[in-house]
C-alpha positions, 0 to 999 in steps of 0.5 A: 430111180428105175432100175433094180440097182440103186446105191450110195453115189460114189464121190468121183463122178464119171461121164456117161458115153453119149455117142454111139461110136463112143459107146461101141468103143467102150464095149470093144474095150471090154472085149479086147481087155478081157481077151488080152487078160485071158491070153496072159493068164493062160500063159501063166497057168501053162507055165505052171504045168496047168491045163486051164479051162476057158471059163477059168481064164475068162472070169478071173477077178481082174476080168470080172472087175474090168467087165463090171467097171465098163458096163457100169460106165455105160449104164443103160442097156448094159446094166439092164441086161445084167440085172434081168439075167441076174434077176431070173438066172442068178442061181443058174450062172457060174458064181463068177458071172453072177458076181459081175451081175450082182456088182452091176445091180449095186454100182451106179456112177454119177454124172459130173456137173457139166454133163448134168447141166447139158442134160437139163438144157437138152431136156428143159431148154436154156434158162432152166435154172430160172425155175429153181431157187436152189439145185443140188448137183450132188445126186441123191441117187443114181441108177442105170437110166438116170440120177435124181437131184434135190432142188427147191422151186422159186415158189418154195416147193421142195422137189426131186428132179430125175435127169436121164443120162445122155445117149442112153435112149437112142443106144438101147437096141445096139447096147442090148445087142452088144451086151448079148454078144459079149455074154454069148461069147463067154461060153458060160451061159447054160446050154440051151438057154434062149436069151432072146425073150430076156433081150426082147424084154430088156429092150421093151423095159428100157424103152419104157423106162427111158420115156419119162412122160410115160413114167409121169403118167404112171406116177399121176395114175398111182396118185389118183388110185391111192388118193386119201389112202392114209398109209402111202404118199406118192410124189406129184408131177411138176408138169411144166418142168418135166419131159421125155428126159427130165422128170420133176416131182414133189419131194417126199420126205422120209427115212430109208425103209430099213430104219423101220427095224428100230421101230416098235413091232406093231409099227413094223407089222402095220407098215409091211402089212400095208405094202403086202396089201398094196401088191395084191391091189396092184395085181388084182384091182389096179391091174398095174404093177410097179415091178421094182422091189428095190428097198430104196423105192420106199421111204418111211416118215415116222412123223406121219407114219406114211410110206413114200412110194418112189420110182414108177418107171418099171410099171407094167400093165397086168393082162387079164390072163396074168391076173386070173392065172395068179388068182388061181395060183394063189388059190392053189398055194393057199390050199397046198394042193400040188396038182392045182399048183401045177395046173395053174403054173402051167396056164401061166406058161411056167413050164416048157413042154419038154420039162422032165417030170422030176424038175417039174415036181421040184418047181411045183414044190418051190411054188408051194413053199413060197405060198407058205404064208398063205396057209399060216393061221394068223400073222406069219412071222417073217423075221423068225422064219427061214423061208427065204433061205429055204426058197434060195436053197431050192432055187439053187438046186434047180439052177444046177440042172442047167440043161433044162433052163427055161425062161418063164413069161416076162410078166411072171418074172417081174411079179416074182421079183416083186414078191421076192423083194417083199419077202426079203423086206419083211424078213429084214424088218422082222415083221408079222403079216397075216398074208392069208387074211390079206389074200382072203380080202383081195379074193373077196374084192375080186369076186365082188367086182366081178358080180 
């Protein structure tokens, strides 16, 4: 799936509003429902002699549930804007709004069977079912853009079929604008926040993820880049059963990556080390980054020892300035030199011109902290380290300085999101990774290719 959110599919399917008017009406229902709830809650509190603030009235538990339920019903842009905001600004937003955005990351509702059939007919034409010996209408996974079904072709091949929600693609721009308006009206975003870069990125990312032909190209590209690689398995594209809104792929067997936690330490270390190494290769060798760190995008097959790589909808080309900027930043992080870290981060565009010196120093220290594994001699034990907790505390402290909120470049946001996800995976699996050695090897290969 192509979103930061992926979760076990609830038993009750829910149709996706497909028409523009229907989607606008759903957005209006959020606004009117929240407004009505605010008035009622305000009257109750005034009757008790309280003088409630606007924020207290807006994000009551009931309103949080109302917003989450409606946005998750819309899927698409509605969920993506929330995911991007929570990805970058989760520590900067009020706790209640953060809870709504977190729920959007975890909530994805499946389409009913009749809507799945209509979507398949629209994507593949009438008679689509003739290609399949079996098709399961209960999806394996559901997210913001579409859902995935398991099936078997007439020739016996097991496949996964990704089906896009109807109406999502043509409603992207209007949905982004509507959700942005809702967030602005809340009055709870940090003062001075410039939403436009995030909104532009949400639109760009959604248009890319909604183009399944482009995802198929990325999928085939990664299959070529990793051909012969013993650690990874990439699904193959079934071109004749794929198009703009349907993507048919060979099924990659495996268990959730979290199942590795029960495997021997050596096996855990090997697999997580390979995933970290792949990140370096994506950024510095392939210059093509799969940016979604969701654990569900990895499957582990204990029989073969291979990791299945799923979901290439959120793949981004890495521009040269980003590649060389992060080369310098990782070099600086490995040395621990704060001046070098600041210079590299500034070249990437991570600092605003008016950022106070104290905040700038705090951001540099956060980068230095995140680079700790690169300065460690030998395998770094993520399971025994409190690094993720320290990074989280430092990020929360920065987030409380709401007057100086700054949006870094989108490429930086997505790379940091991916790195953070790998740190969490390594900690969850209790893995030991010699990150310093991996970086030295990646750096050596960069220099050799440039010679």
